[in-house]
C-alpha positions in Angstrom: 16.7 -91.8 47.5 19.2 -89.2 48.4 19.6 -88.1 44.7 15.8 -87.8 44.2 15.8 -85.4 47.4 18.5 -83.4 45.6 16.5 -83.0 42.4 13.4 -81.8 44.2 15.7 -79.0 46.1 17.2 -78.1 42.5 13.8 -77.7 40.8 11.8 -75.9 43.9 15.0 -73.4 43.9 14.9 -73.0 40.0 11.1 -72.2 40.1 11.7 -70.0 43.1 14.2 -67.9 41.0 12.0 -67.8 37.7 9.1 -66.8 39.7 11.1 -63.9 41.4 12.5 -62.5 38.0 8.8 -62.9 36.7 7.5 -60.7 39.7 10.5 -58.4 39.2 9.8 -58.2 35.5 6.0 -57.4 36.0 6.8 -54.8 38.7 8.9 -52.7 36.2 6.2 -53.2 33.7 3.6 -52.1 35.8 5.6 -49.2 37.1 6.2 -48.1 33.5 2.8 -48.3 32.5 1.8 -46.3 35.8 4.3 -43.6 34.8 3.2 -43.4 31.3 -0.7 -43.8 32.0 -0.9 -41.6 35.0 2.0 -39.3 35.8 2.7 -38.5 31.9 -0.9 -39.1 31.1 -1.3 -35.4 29.9 1.9 -35.1 28.1 0.9 -38.3 25.8 -2.5 -37.2 25.5 -1.4 -34.1 23.7 0.8 -35.9 21.4 -1.9 -38.3 20.4 -4.2 -35.3 19.9 -1.4 -33.8 17.3 -1.4 -37.1 15.3 -5.5 -37.3 15.5 -6.6 -33.5 15.5 -5.7 -31.1 12.6 -6.3 -27.3 12.0 -7.6 -25.8 8.8 -7.8 -22.0 8.2 -10.8 -20.5 6.9 -10.2 -17.4 4.5 -11.8 -14.3 5.8 -14.2 -12.0 3.9 -12.1 -9.4 2.1 -12.9 -5.7 3.4 -14.5 -3.2 1.3 -13.3 -0.4 -0.6 -15.3 2.8 -0.6 -14.8 6.2 -2.3 -15.6 9.5 -0.4 -19.2 9.3 -0.5 -19.1 5.5 0.6 -20.0 4.3 -2.9 -18.3 0.7 -3.2 -15.0 0.5 -5.4 -14.3 -3.1 -4.5 -16.8 -5.3 -2.6 -17.6 -9.4 -2.1 -20.2 -11.0 -4.2 -21.5 -14.3 -3.2 -21.2 -17.1 -5.6 -20.8 -20.8 -6.4 -17.9 -22.7 -8.0 -17.6 -26.4 -8.8 -14.7 -28.5 -7.1 -13.4 -32.0 -7.9 -12.0 -34.7 -5.5 -9.8 -37.0 -7.7 -10.2 -40.4 -5.4 -14.0 -39.8 -5.9 -14.0 -40.0 -9.3 -13.5 -43.7 -9.2 -10.5 -43.6 -11.4 -12.4 -41.6 -14.3 -11.1 -38.1 -13.8 -10.7 -37.3 -17.2 -13.9 -38.7 -18.1 -15.5 -36.9 -15.3 -14.0 -33.6 -16.4 -14.9 -34.1 -20.1 -18.6 -34.7 -19.0 -18.5 -31.5 -17.0 -17.0 -29.6 -19.9 -20.5 -30.5 -21.8 -22.3 -28.5 -19.1 -19.9 -25.6 -18.3 -17.2 -24.3 -20.7 -13.7 -25.3 -20.0 -10.9 -24.6 -22.3 -7.5 -26.3 -22.7 -5.6 -24.0 -20.4 -8.5 -24.6 -17.7 -8.0 -28.4 -18.2 -4.4 -28.3 -17.9 -4.8 -25.9 -14.7 -7.1 -28.3 -12.9 -4.7 -31.7 -13.8 -1.8 -29.7 -12.6 -3.2 -28.9 -9.2 -4.8 -32.6 -8.8 -1.1 -33.8 -8.9 0.1 -31.1 -6.5 -2.4 -32.2 -4.0 -3.4 -35.2 -2.1 -5.9 -37.4 -3.7 -8.7 -36.4 -1.2 -8.2 -33.0 -1.4 -10.8 -30.6 -3.5 -9.3 -28.6 -6.6 -11.1 -25.7 -7.9 -12.9 -26.5 -11.3 -15.0 -23.4 -12.3 -15.8 -20.1 -10.6 -18.7 -17.9 -10.5 -21.4 -20.3 -12.0 -24.3 -19.0 -13.5 -28.0 -20.3 -12.1 -28.1 -22.4 -15.2 -24.8 -24.0 -14.9 -25.3 -24.7 -11.4 -28.5 -26.3 -12.0 -27.1 -28.2 -15.1 -24.4 -29.8 -12.9 -26.9 -30.7 -9.9 -29.2 -32.6 -12.5 -26.0 -34.5 -13.8 -24.4 -35.2 -10.8 -24.9 -39.1 -11.2 -22.8 -39.0 -14.2 -20.2 -36.4 -12.4 -18.5 -38.4 -9.9 -16.2 -36.3 -7.5 -17.8 -33.0 -8.7 -19.7 -31.0 -6.2 -20.7 -27.2 -5.9 -19.2 -24.8 -2.7 -20.2 -21.4 -1.8 -17.6 -18.8 -2.5 -17.1 -14.6 -2.7 -16.1 -13.1 -5.8 -14.5 -9.8 -5.6 -16.4 -7.0 -7.6 -15.1 -4.0 -9.0 -18.1 -2.0 -10.2 -16.5 1.0 -11.7 -14.1 -1.4 -13.9 -11.8 0.2 -16.1 -12.2 3.7 -14.4 -10.7 3.1 -11.2 -8.2 0.1 -12.1 -5.1 1.8 -11.2 -6.0 3.4 -8.6 -7.7 0.5 -6.7 -5.8 -2.6 -8.4 -7.3 -6.2 -8.2 -6.8 -9.6 -6.6 -5.9 -12.9 -8.3 -5.1 -16.2 -7.1 -1.7 -17.0 -5.4 1.1 -18.1 -7.4 3.9 -20.6 -6.4 6.2 -17.5 -5.4 3.6 -16.2 -3.0 2.9 -19.6 -1.3 7.0 -19.7 -0.3 6.4 -16.5 1.8 3.1 -17.0 3.1 3.2 -20.4 4.9 0.0 -20.5 6.8 -2.2 -19.0 3.7 -0.9 -22.1 1.7 -2.9 -24.1 3.6 -6.1 -22.5 2.4 -7.7 -23.3 -1.0 -7.7 -21.0 -3.6 -6.9 -17.6 -1.9 -6.5 -14.4 -3.6 -4.4 -11.3 -2.8 -4.1 -8.1 -3.8 -2.1 -6.8 -6.9 -1.3 -3.3 -7.4 -3.3 -0.1 -6.0 -4.9 0.0 -2.6 -5.8 -3.8 -3.0 -1.9 -4.5 -2.6 -0.7 -1.4 -0.4 -3.3 -2.1 2.2 -3.6 -6.0 1.9 -2.6 -6.4 5.6 -5.5 -4.3 6.3 -7.9 -5.7 3.7 -7.1 -9.3 4.4 -8.8 -9.7 8.1 -7.9 -12.6 10.2 -8.1 -16.2 9.1 -10.8 -18.4 11.1 -10.0 -22.1 12.2 -11.5 -25.5 11.9 -10.3 -28.0 14.4 -11.1 -31.4 12.6 -10.4 -35.1 13.3 -8.3 -36.8 10.9 -7.6 -40.3 10.4 -3.9 -42.2 10.0 -3.6 -41.1 6.6 -4.8 -37.8 6.9 -8.5 -37.6 5.9 -11.1 -35.5 7.5 -13.3 -37.6 9.7 -15.5 -34.7 11.6 -15.5 -31.3 12.6 -14.6 -30.7 16.3 -14.5 -27.0 16.8 -15.1 -23.9 14.5 -13.8 -20.3 14.8 -15.4 -17.8 12.4 -13.0 -15.9 10.4 -12.9 -11.7 10.8 -13.7 -9.9 7.9 -11.0 -7.5 6.6 -11.0 -3.7 7.5 -13.4 -1.4 5.1 -11.3 1.3 3.9 -12.7 4.8 2.8 -10.7 6.8 0.2 -10.5 10.4 -0.9 -11.6 9.2 -4.3 -14.9 10.4 -6.0 -15.9 7.8 -8.1 -18.1 10.6 -10.5 -14.5 12.3 -10.8 -13.1 9.3 -11.7 -15.7 8.6 -14.6 -15.1 12.3 -15.9 -11.2 11.6 -15.7 -11.5 8.5 -17.6 -14.1 9.8 -20.1 -11.7 12.8 -20.8 -8.9 11.2 -21.5 -10.7 8.4 -23.5 -8.1 6.0 -25.4 -5.1 8.3 -25.0 -2.1 7.1 -23.4 -2.1 9.0 -20.6 -3.0 10.0 -16.9 -4.7 12.8 -14.7 -4.4 13.4 -11.0 -6.5 15.7 -9.1 -5.5 16.6 -5.8 -7.5 18.6 -2.6 -5.2 21.2 -1.6 -6.8 21.4 1.8 -6.1 17.9 2.6 -3.6 16.0 0.3 -6.4 13.9 -0.6 -6.2 12.5 -4.1 -9.7 13.0 -5.5 -9.0 11.4 -8.9 -6.3 9.2 -10.3 -6.7 7.8 -13.9 -4.6 6.1 -16.3 -5.4 5.3 -19.7 -5.9 2.8 -21.6 -6.9 0.9 -18.7 -8.1 -2.7 -18.2 -11.0 -4.4 -16.6 -9.8 -5.4 -13.1 -12.8 -8.0 -12.7 -11.2 -10.4 -15.2 -8.3 -11.1 -12.8 -10.9 -13.1 -10.5 -10.1 -16.2 -12.8 -6.8 -17.4 -13.9 -6.2 -14.9 -17.1 -5.9 -17.2 -20.5 -2.6 -16.2 -22.6 -4.8 -14.5 -25.5 -6.0 -11.8 -23.0 -2.8 -11.3 -21.5 -0.9 -11.2 -24.2 -3.5 -8.2 -25.6 -2.8 -6.2 -22.6 1.0 -7.1 -21.9 2.0 -6.3 -25.6 0.0 -3.3 -26.4 2.2 -0.3 -27.1 0.2 2.1 -25.0 0.8 0.2 -22.0 -2.9 -0.5 -20.2 -1.4 -2.4 -17.3 1.0 0.8 -16.1 -0.2 3.0 -13.7 1.4 6.3 -15.8 0.1 8.7 -13.0 3.1 7.2 -10.7 5.1 5.4 -12.9 5.5 7.3 -16.2 8.3 9.3 -16.2 8.7 12.3 -18.4 10.9 15.6 -19.3 8.1 17.7 -17.8 9.0 20.6 -20.3 7.6 24.2 -19.5 6.0 22.6 -16.5 9.2 23.1 -14.8 9.4 26.9 -15.6 7.4 27.3 -12.4 10.2 25.6 -10.3 13.0 28.0 -12.2 10.8 31.0 -11.9 10.6 30.6 -8.3 14.2 29.8 -7.7 14.8 33.0 -9.5 12.7 35.0 -7.4 13.8 33.4 -4.2 17.5 34.1 -4.8 16.9 38.0 -6.3 17.8 36.9 -9.7 14.6 38.5 -11.0 11.6 40.4 -9.9 8.1 41.4 -11.2 9.7 44.1 -13.0 12.7 42.2 -14.6 12.3 42.0 -18.5 14.0 39.8 -20.8 14.1 40.4 -24.6 13.4 37.3 -26.9 14.1 37.4 -30.7 13.5 33.8 -31.3 17.0 32.4 -30.2 20.1 32.9 -28.2 23.7 31.3 -28.3 25.9 29.7 -25.9 29.1 29.7 -27.4 28.4 28.7 -30.8 25.5 26.8 -29.8 21.8 28.2 -30.7 18.9 27.7 -28.2 15.7 28.5 -29.9 12.3 29.5 -28.5 9.2 27.7 -29.8 7.9 30.9 -31.6 10.6 31.3 -34.2 9.8 35.1 -34.6 10.3 35.6 -30.8 8.1 37.4 -28.4 10.1 40.6 -27.7 10.4 42.0 -24.2 8.8 40.0 -21.4 8.4 39.9 -17.8 7.8 37.0 -15.7 4.1 36.9 -15.9 4.2 37.5 -19.6 6.9 35.1 -20.2 4.8 32.4 -18.2 1.3 33.2 -20.1 3.4 32.9 -23.5 5.5 30.1 -22.2 8.9 32.0 -23.7 11.8 29.6 -23.9 14.2 32.5 -24.3 13.3 34.2 -21.1 13.8 30.9 -19.2 16.8 30.0 -20.8 18.4 33.3 -19.5 17.0 33.0 -16.1 18.1 29.4 -15.8 21.5 30.4 -17.0 21.9 33.3 -14.6 20.2 31.3 -11.3 22.4 28.7 -11.8 21.7 24.6 -11.4 22.5 24.4 -7.9 19.8 26.9 -6.7 17.2 25.4 -9.3 17.9 22.0 -8.1 17.4 23.1 -4.4 13.7 24.8 -5.2 12.7 21.6 -7.3 13.4 19.3 -4.4 11.4 21.4 -2.2 8.5 21.6 -4.6 8.8 17.4 -4.9 10.8 16.5 -7.8 13.5 13.8 -7.7 11.7 11.9 -4.7 8.5 9.6 -4.2 5.8 11.6 -2.9 4.8 9.1 -0.4 1.3 8.5 -1.7 -0.3 4.9 -0.6 0.2 2.8 -3.8 2.9 0.5 -4.8 5.1 0.8 -7.8 5.5 4.7 -7.6 8.6 5.8 -9.5 10.9 8.7 -8.1 11.8 10.4 -11.6 15.1 12.0 -11.7 16.5 15.3 -10.5 19.8 15.8 -11.9 23.1 17.6 -10.4 26.6 18.2 -10.8 27.6 15.2 -8.8 24.7 13.0 -10.6 26.3 14.0 -13.9 29.8 13.4 -12.8 28.7 9.9 -11.4 26.6 8.8 -14.1 28.6 10.1 -17.6 32.2 11.0 -16.0 31.7 14.5 -17.2 31.4 18.1 -15.7 28.1 19.7 -15.8 28.0 22.3 -18.6 26.0 25.9 -19.2 23.9 23.8 -21.9 22.7 21.3 -19.3 21.6 24.2 -17.2 19.9 25.9 -19.9 18.2 22.7 -21.0 17.0 22.3 -17.4 15.4 25.5 -17.4 12.8 24.7 -20.1 12.3 21.1 -18.0 14.3 19.1 -20.6 17.7 17.3 -20.8 18.1 14.9 -17.9 15.5 15.6 -15.8 12.4 13.1 -15.3 9.2 13.5 -13.4 5.8 11.5 -13.0 2.5 13.0 -13.5 1.8 12.8 -9.5 4.8 14.9 -8.9 3.8 17.6 -11.2 0.5 17.7 -9.4 2.2 17.7 -6.0 4.4 20.6 -7.2 1.2 22.6 -8.3 -0.5 21.9 -4.8 2.6 23.0 -3.0 2.5 26.1 -5.0 -1.3 26.6 -4.9 -1.4 26.0 -1.1 1.1 29.2 -0.7 4.0 26.9 0.3 2.9 24.0 2.1 4.6 20.5 1.7 1.3 18.7 0.5 1.7 14.9 0.7 -0.7 13.0 -1.5 -2.7 10.2 -0.1 -5.6 7.9 -1.0 -6.9 6.8 2.2 -8.7 8.9 4.6 -7.7 9.2 8.0 -8.9 10.5 11.6 -5.5 11.8 12.3 -5.0 15.6 11.4 -1.7 15.8 9.8 -0.8 19.9 9.3 1.4 20.2 6.2 4.8 21.8 6.7 5.8 25.2 5.6 8.5 25.3 2.6 9.7 28.5 3.4 9.1 30.0 0.0 7.9 33.9 0.1 4.3 34.5 -0.3 4.8 37.3 -2.3 6.9 35.4 -5.4 4.2 32.3 -4.9 1.5 34.9 -5.6 3.6 36.2 -8.7 3.7 32.9 -10.1 0.0 32.0 -9.9 -0.7 35.4 -11.3 1.4 34.3 -14.4 -0.5 30.9 -14.3 -4.0 33.1 -14.2 -2.6 34.7 -17.4 -1.9 31.4 -19.2 -5.5 30.3 -19.1 -7.6 33.7 -18.6 -5.8 36.1 -20.8 -5.7 36.5 -24.5 -2.4 35.0 -26.0 -2.4 32.5 -23.1 -1.5 29.0 -24.5 -4.6 27.9 -22.8 -6.7 30.7 -23.2 -9.4 28.3 -25.3 -9.7 26.2 -22.3 -10.8 28.9 -19.7 -13.9 28.3 -17.4 -16.0 29.8 -15.1 -18.2 28.2 -12.7 -20.3 30.1 -10.7 -17.3 32.8 -11.0 -14.8 30.1 -10.3 -11.8 30.2 -12.7 -8.8 28.1 -13.5 -4.9 28.9 -14.0 -2.3 26.6 -15.1 0.8 25.9 -17.2 0.8 24.1 -20.5 4.0 21.9 -21.8 5.2 19.9 -24.7 8.2 17.8 -24.9 10.5 16.4 -27.4 11.0 12.9 -27.4 13.3 13.4 -30.5 16.2 15.6 -31.4 15.0 18.1 -34.3 17.8 18.8 -36.5 19.2 22.0 -37.9 17.8 21.0 -41.4 14.3 20.4 -40.4 14.3 23.6 -38.8 15.4 25.2 -42.0 13.0 23.3 -44.2 10.2 24.2 -41.8 8.9 21.8 -38.8 6.0 19.3 -39.8 2.9 20.0 -37.6 2.2 17.4 -35.0 -0.7 15.4 -36.7 1.4 15.1 -39.7 4.0 12.9 -37.6 3.7 9.2 -36.6 2.2 8.8 -33.1 5.6 7.7 -31.6 7.2 10.8 -32.9 4.8 13.2 -31.6 5.9 15.4 -28.5 4.2 14.5 -25.2 1.4 16.9 -24.0 1.4 18.2 -20.4 -1.0 20.4 -18.3 -0.7 21.6 -14.6 -3.2 23.8 -13.1 -5.4 24.7 -10.0 -8.6 26.2 -9.4 -10.6 28.5 -8.2 -7.9 31.1 -8.8 -9.0 33.4 -6.1 -8.5 30.6 -3.4 -7.0 27.3 -5.0 -8.5 24.3 -3.7 -7.8 21.6 -6.3 -4.5 21.2 -8.1 -4.3 18.9 -11.4 -1.8 17.5 -13.7 -2.7 15.9 -17.0 0.0 14.1 -19.2 -0.9 12.6 -22.6 1.9 10.5 -24.3 2.7 11.6 -28.1 -0.3 14.0 -27.5 1.4 16.8 -29.6 0.9 20.2 -27.6 -0.1 20.8 -24.1 -2.5 23.5 -25.2 -4.0 21.8 -27.8 -4.3 18.2 -26.0 -3.7 18.1 -22.4 -5.1 21.5 -21.4 -8.8 20.7 -22.7 -8.7 17.4 -20.8 -7.8 19.5 -17.4 -10.5 21.8 -18.2 -13.3 19.2 -18.4 -12.1 17.4 -15.1 -11.6 20.9 -13.2 -14.7 22.0 -14.3 -16.6 18.8 -13.4 -15.2 19.1 -9.8 -16.3 22.6 -9.0 -19.6 21.6 -10.6 -19.6 18.6 -8.1 -18.7 20.8 -5.1 -21.6 23.3 -5.6 -23.9 20.0 -6.0 -22.9 18.5 -2.8 -23.1 21.7 -0.8 -26.6 22.1 -2.0 -27.4 18.7 -1.2 -26.1 19.1 2.2 -28.2 22.1 2.6 -31.2 20.4 1.5 -30.6 17.5 3.9 -30.2 20.2 6.8 -33.5 21.6 6.2 -35.1 18.6 6.2 -33.9 17.5 9.7 
């Protein structure tokens, strides 16, 4: 029986050891569970929520853009759009789209775009099909929903530009984000069908117009499908922006330019506010609300008159006789000439063996500065430029705004080109020559400027020497313009010459003079050659501008100011291949300036009537 007793002892010991091991293991498991579920409960609850709860962003309503009289230039219109969820089509995606195409027009490009977006997204995510549905289209879809699995209708906001082509280049437009945009904007890519600003005010002030996105906290399942909404924070609309632009002047400028390839800028000298900025031909910014079809894009992008280009800020031209204003001030400030200085013009002058011609072959005779500006005598300014020298001319041009960005609140502005000795040496490896200075004297040669720069120059001269900086957005901050340190006496003499250009017989813009309740305009015409005229052509007699092909005609310019007794507005008009500054650009400027002065009178009368009624 001894062996039996030993066996019982061995079993009891083994049972005890196994039981102890189980108790120890249970203790470890219990301790770990206690640690995870009690001590670390908050941490793991948060991690679980990350797997269970997702955030979606809500695109905010875009801010309004208003003109100086609170007339909308860009606003949002509530509309409806159709969307499709691929997995809800029951495997009949193409059939659903074909059935929808029988109810609302869908071209081949739209089909391709929809299918491409569906491939890029997960099957349960919605894809935009058609924007801005009409009531009839929406009703038709609703009636046929049983035959359109996966199709539904959502609320949407459409950007509207009521002035259309008239303000397109100043205001810009919005369009859907591209793949390149999404690379730079991580959060916005989570929002469906976001539009962002392109060009103009829409792009420059995107950060203020866009607002702040709202959020939706949603419960999602293991594969990422939305189950229910847990919490919602509404989006904050973008900021409303009020501009100096006057929609009435935008219309006047657009109608005056018509289908010319050109631009016009009107600046309020007192504030620096741009009251009108037009570039033609233009385009309707509303067409960019939907993806642009290739036919429309080709028509816009291949047009030789460049409707997509804002010529007011990006067109770069030799300013021609407009630059004589700069040369005159440089010479006056440096004592090269005064109001009594006279220079004789017999139609041409020589530098070495090279002849420089005046536009008037028979010459103008002896002229002083006021008369030289009035008749736009080239010989006078060739001689004055030669005597003044390039360095002094460039210094004055820089002070008046040439060769640098004006600082206007628009994207895409060009700086033009203000040449110098150092520039020519670096560019061509050649020294600056006397002929270069003389070409500069009449605003040609290497010199390039934008119409906006020309308007800024005129505003600085008209303001009696203040550094006017153009701007579109109104601000509550009062900014005092810097002084340019130019003699008031010299500025007054130049303005006298510009007044004679328009208001004295023989002036190159005499036929465009205006009189609005005693208020008159002064200014300067310019025509710049875009091709070299040969000696043979001069001897045989030059063709009239209208006899040349459009592309061979001179560019036409006019800068002006009004009223002449107390300058309030500065204007610049540029017409590509317009032929003559006096015949083409000046009449356009006259029409716009007349309207500006008339509106001032109307607005004052309206304000007075309202004040009386109070």
